[in-house]
C-alpha positions as CSV (number, residue, x, y, z in Angstrom):
1,X,-61.0,-39.4,75.1
2,X,-59.4,-36.0,75.3
3,X,-58.1,-36.8,78.9
4,X,-56.6,-40.0,77.6
5,X,-54.8,-38.3,74.7
6,X,-53.5,-35.6,77.1
7,X,-51.9,-38.3,79.1
8,X,-50.7,-40.6,76.3
9,X,-49.2,-38.1,73.8
10,X,-46.6,-36.6,76.2
11,X,-45.5,-40.1,77.2
12,X,-45.1,-41.1,73.5
13,X,-43.2,-37.9,72.8
14,X,-40.7,-38.8,75.6
15,X,-40.5,-42.4,74.4
16,X,-39.5,-41.7,70.7
17,X,-36.0,-40.3,71.5
18,X,-35.3,-43.3,73.8
19,X,-36.2,-45.7,70.9
20,X,-34.0,-43.8,68.5
21,X,-31.0,-43.9,70.8
22,X,-31.6,-47.6,71.4
23,X,-31.8,-48.3,67.7
24,X,-28.5,-46.3,67.2
25,X,-26.7,-48.5,69.8
26,X,-28.1,-51.7,68.3
27,X,-27.1,-50.7,64.8
28,X,-23.5,-49.6,65.8
29,X,-23.0,-52.8,67.8
30,X,-24.1,-55.0,64.9
31,X,-21.8,-53.1,62.5
32,X,-18.8,-53.4,64.8
33,X,-19.5,-57.1,65.2
34,X,-19.5,-57.6,61.4
35,X,-16.2,-55.7,61.1
36,X,-14.5,-57.5,63.9
37,X,-15.6,-60.9,62.5
38,X,-13.9,-60.4,59.0
39,X,-11.3,-63.0,58.0
40,X,-7.7,-62.0,57.7
41,X,-6.8,-60.2,54.4
42,X,-5.0,-62.2,51.8
43,X,-1.2,-61.8,51.3
44,X,-1.7,-60.4,47.8
45,X,-3.8,-57.6,49.2
46,X,-1.4,-56.6,52.0
47,X,1.3,-55.4,49.5
48,X,-1.1,-52.5,48.5
49,X,-1.1,-51.1,52.1
50,X,0.9,-47.9,52.4
51,X,1.2,-47.7,56.2
């Protein structure tokens, strides 16, 4: 059992940052998809824009 853990634990330690990076990419892509898919702002709202 100890040999098994000595092989598996280092592999899992290397796998966790890869999963975190993958989740970051998936989350940022889904956020940008939501923002790009928004409808056009109403004309009444455009008069409040200062730029």
